[in-house]
C-alpha positions in Angstrom: 60.9 -113.2 35.8 58.1 -114.7 33.8 58.5 -118.3 32.7 58.8 -119.1 29.0 57.8 -122.5 27.6 60.2 -124.1 25.1 57.2 -125.4 23.2 54.9 -128.4 22.7 54.9 -131.3 25.2 52.2 -133.5 23.6 49.0 -133.4 21.7 46.0 -135.4 22.7 43.2 -136.3 20.3 40.1 -138.5 20.3 40.0 -141.7 18.3 37.5 -144.5 17.8 38.9 -148.0 17.6 42.0 -148.5 19.7 43.4 -151.3 17.6 43.1 -149.4 14.3 44.6 -146.3 15.9 47.6 -148.1 17.3 48.3 -149.9 14.1 48.2 -146.6 12.1 50.5 -144.7 14.4 53.0 -147.6 14.7 52.8 -149.6 11.5 52.2 -146.7 9.2 53.8 -143.7 10.8 56.5 -145.7 12.5 56.2 -144.2 16.0 56.9 -146.3 19.0 53.9 -147.3 21.2 55.3 -146.0 24.5 52.4 -146.3 26.9 49.1 -148.2 27.1 47.2 -146.8 30.1 43.8 -145.3 30.8 42.3 -141.9 30.9 42.6 -140.9 34.5 39.3 -139.0 34.2 37.5 -141.9 32.5 39.1 -145.1 33.7 37.2 -147.3 31.3 38.8 -145.6 28.3 42.3 -146.3 27.1 44.9 -143.5 26.9 47.5 -144.5 24.2 50.8 -142.7 23.7 53.0 -142.8 20.6 56.4 -141.1 20.2 60.1 -141.6 19.7 62.0 -144.5 21.2 61.9 -142.9 24.7 58.7 -141.0 24.5 60.6 -137.8 24.7 58.4 -134.7 25.5 57.7 -133.0 22.2 57.3 -136.2 20.2 54.2 -137.7 21.7 50.7 -137.8 20.2 48.3 -139.4 22.6 44.8 -140.6 22.0 41.6 -141.4 23.9 39.8 -144.1 21.8 36.1 -143.6 22.6 35.1 -146.7 20.6 33.1 -147.1 17.4 30.0 -145.7 19.2 31.8 -142.6 20.5 30.3 -139.3 19.6 31.7 -137.9 16.4 33.4 -134.5 16.6 32.9 -131.6 14.3 35.7 -129.4 13.3 35.3 -125.7 13.9 36.2 -122.6 16.0 38.1 -123.4 19.1 40.0 -126.5 17.9 43.4 -127.6 16.7 43.2 -128.0 12.9 46.6 -129.7 12.2 49.4 -131.4 14.2 52.7 -131.2 12.2 55.9 -133.2 12.6 59.4 -132.6 11.4 60.9 -134.9 8.9 64.3 -134.7 7.4 64.8 -132.7 4.2 64.3 -134.9 1.2 62.0 -137.4 3.0 58.6 -136.2 1.6 58.8 -138.4 -1.6 59.3 -141.4 0.7 56.4 -140.4 2.9 54.0 -139.6 0.1 54.7 -143.0 -1.5 54.4 -144.7 1.9 51.2 -143.1 2.9 49.5 -143.7 -0.5 50.6 -147.3 -0.4 48.6 -147.6 2.8 45.5 -146.1 1.1 45.9 -142.6 2.6 45.2 -139.5 0.5 47.9 -136.9 0.7 47.6 -133.2 0.0 50.6 -131.3 -1.3 53.4 -130.8 -1.3 52.9 -127.1 -0.7 55.1 -124.3 0.5 54.4 -122.6 3.8 56.7 -120.0 5.3 59.5 -121.3 3.0 59.0 -124.9 4.2 57.6 -127.8 2.2 54.5 -129.5 3.7 52.3 -132.4 3.0 49.0 -133.1 4.9 46.8 -136.2 5.5 44.3 -137.6 7.9 44.5 -140.4 10.3 41.8 -143.1 10.2 39.4 -140.9 12.3 40.0 -137.7 10.3 42.6 -136.1 12.6 44.7 -133.9 10.3 48.4 -134.4 10.4 51.2 -132.8 8.5 54.9 -133.5 7.7 57.3 -130.6 7.3 60.5 -131.2 5.5 63.4 -129.0 6.6 67.2 -129.2 7.0 66.7 -128.0 10.6 64.8 -131.2 11.6 66.1 -132.3 15.1 68.0 -135.5 15.4 65.5 -137.0 17.9 65.7 -140.5 19.4 65.1 -142.9 16.6 63.3 -146.2 17.3 65.5 -149.0 16.0 62.5 -151.4 15.6 60.4 -148.9 13.6 59.1 -150.0 10.2 60.3 -146.6 8.9 64.0 -146.3 8.2 65.9 -144.1 10.6 66.7 -141.5 8.0 63.0 -140.9 7.3 61.5 -141.2 10.8 59.3 -138.5 12.3 61.5 -136.2 14.4 59.0 -134.7 16.9 56.6 -131.9 16.6 57.1 -129.0 14.3 53.9 -127.1 15.2 50.2 -127.1 15.7 47.7 -125.0 13.9 44.9 -123.5 16.0 41.6 -122.5 14.4 39.6 -119.7 16.0 37.0 -117.1 15.1 39.3 -114.3 16.1 43.1 -114.5 16.1 43.9 -111.7 18.5 42.6 -113.0 21.8 44.3 -116.4 21.3 47.5 -114.6 20.2 47.5 -112.5 23.3 47.6 -115.6 25.5 50.5 -117.0 23.5 52.5 -113.8 23.7 51.6 -112.3 27.1 50.9 -115.6 28.8 53.2 -118.3 27.3 56.2 -116.2 26.0 55.6 -116.7 22.3 56.6 -114.0 19.8 54.9 -113.1 16.5 57.1 -114.1 13.6 55.3 -114.1 10.2 52.0 -113.8 8.5 51.2 -115.5 5.2 47.8 -116.1 3.5 45.8 -115.4 6.6 48.0 -117.7 8.8 50.0 -116.1 11.7 53.0 -117.8 13.0 54.2 -117.5 16.6 57.4 -119.0 18.0 58.5 -119.6 21.5 61.3 -117.3 22.6 63.2 -120.5 23.6 63.1 -121.7 20.0 63.9 -125.3 19.0 61.7 -128.3 18.1 58.0 -127.9 18.7 58.3 -124.1 19.3 55.9 -123.0 16.6 52.1 -122.3 16.9 50.2 -121.2 13.9 46.8 -119.5 14.2 44.2 -119.3 11.4 40.6 -117.9 11.5 37.7 -120.2 10.6 34.0 -119.4 9.9 32.9 -123.0 10.5 31.2 -122.1 13.8 32.0 -123.6 17.2 33.6 -127.0 16.9 32.3 -130.0 18.8 34.8 -132.2 20.7 34.5 -135.9 19.7 36.0 -138.6 17.6 38.3 -137.1 15.0 39.2 -134.0 16.9 42.0 -132.8 19.1 41.2 -132.8 22.8 44.0 -130.5 24.0 47.5 -129.1 23.3 50.1 -129.4 26.0 53.2 -127.2 26.5 56.4 -127.9 28.4 57.2 -126.8 31.9 60.4 -127.7 33.6 58.9 -128.7 37.0 56.1 -127.9 39.4 57.8 -124.8 40.7 57.6 -123.4 37.2 54.0 -124.6 36.9 53.1 -122.5 40.0 54.6 -119.5 38.3 52.4 -120.3 35.2 49.3 -120.6 37.4 49.9 -117.2 39.0 50.8 -115.5 35.7 47.8 -116.9 33.7 45.4 -116.3 36.6 46.4 -112.6 36.6 45.3 -112.5 33.0 41.8 -113.6 34.0 42.2 -117.3 32.9 40.8 -120.1 35.0 43.7 -122.5 35.7 43.3 -125.8 37.5 45.4 -127.0 40.4 48.3 -129.2 39.6 47.1 -132.7 38.7 49.3 -135.9 38.9 49.3 -137.7 35.6 52.0 -140.2 36.7 54.4 -139.5 33.8 54.1 -135.7 34.3 52.3 -133.2 36.4 49.7 -131.0 34.6 47.7 -127.8 34.8 44.9 -126.9 32.4 43.1 -123.8 31.1 41.0 -122.9 28.2 42.2 -119.9 26.1 39.7 -117.3 24.9 39.3 -118.9 21.5 38.1 -122.1 23.1 41.2 -124.4 22.7 42.0 -126.4 25.8 45.7 -125.9 26.9 47.7 -128.0 29.3 51.2 -127.2 30.8 53.0 -130.4 31.7 56.3 -131.1 33.4 59.2 -132.8 31.8 59.6 -135.5 34.5 59.3 -138.3 35.6 58.6 -139.7 32.1 57.4 -143.0 30.9 59.9 -145.2 32.8 58.2 -144.2 36.0 56.3 -147.6 36.0 57.9 -149.6 33.2 61.5 -150.1 32.0 62.6 -148.7 28.7 62.3 -152.2 27.0 58.9 -152.7 28.5 57.3 -149.5 27.3 53.9 -150.1 25.7 53.7 -153.8 26.3 51.2 -154.1 29.2 48.4 -152.0 30.6 49.9 -149.5 33.0 47.6 -148.2 35.8 48.2 -145.5 38.4 48.8 -146.8 41.9 45.5 -145.5 43.1 43.7 -147.8 40.6 45.7 -151.0 40.9 43.1 -152.6 43.2 40.5 -152.1 40.4 42.7 -153.7 37.7 40.5 -156.7 37.1 37.4 -154.7 36.7 39.1 -152.1 34.5 40.6 -154.7 32.2 37.3 -156.5 31.9 35.5 -153.3 30.8 38.2 -152.1 28.3 37.8 -153.3 24.7 40.0 -156.1 23.4 43.3 -154.7 22.3 46.7 -156.1 21.3 49.8 -153.9 21.2 50.9 -153.7 17.6 54.1 -155.5 16.6 56.2 -154.7 13.6 59.0 -156.3 11.7 61.5 -153.5 11.1 62.9 -155.4 8.0 59.6 -155.4 6.2 57.2 -152.8 4.8 59.9 -150.2 4.4 
């Protein structure tokens, strides 16, 4: 029996300044800073994770801060256009006021497939959206968030992929990952994982911007959930039979991963649910100190000396609400 992903595991994008990035996602969006580590493929670059109180798969946006001199990206074909979060029904007025008070321009609200949506950009131009619905999951609220529990982001609603032709990408979703076509509206096609639930939606739109260029301000990859490495091996076999080039399983400490690029150019990852972020830090310690994989511990001094200065953001949950 072919595996079916229940949906999004995480989204990874490319930022510039790590301090500004962390302050935005924690102090403005109210997400918990759950892990400060490094890009395993570029050990002198941070890898920052932001999610709910536990860093639950399906809530985490992660960023590689390339620094102020990092190459700028260019939006276009083969990229993720928007990463959308659930918020509770009735929270959009709060969020519009909050974002604008932080100097952030907000588009909307608009209606999309019967749901109310607002969109805005993070400091590097990565487009985010909030989708208000009565079906928003409960999530794991972060008690120290500057955002009140009743308005906190509740994990991923969806991502929107931009490609030159929808059909080849859609085929990978339906035949490869177990998604089903649901709706089409104003040139946007919606696909939903057969498993349903939070983070189960992928939207696809066509773009005539030409091929995008990965860099600061763009999404690096989109990751989907797999239960374990046995399921990943099933994915590897199934996707390889469809002519896709899939990597071997890679140890990312907090999950195991495989990667492949779909025909439209978007880089996909399939990541396991375990062991999670408490693999090397306690629940209370998440995000406090630089976490390195065991195979790089003997290089800690050199790595820390070459990483840019950075302080984990702190918030007073009783202020700025």
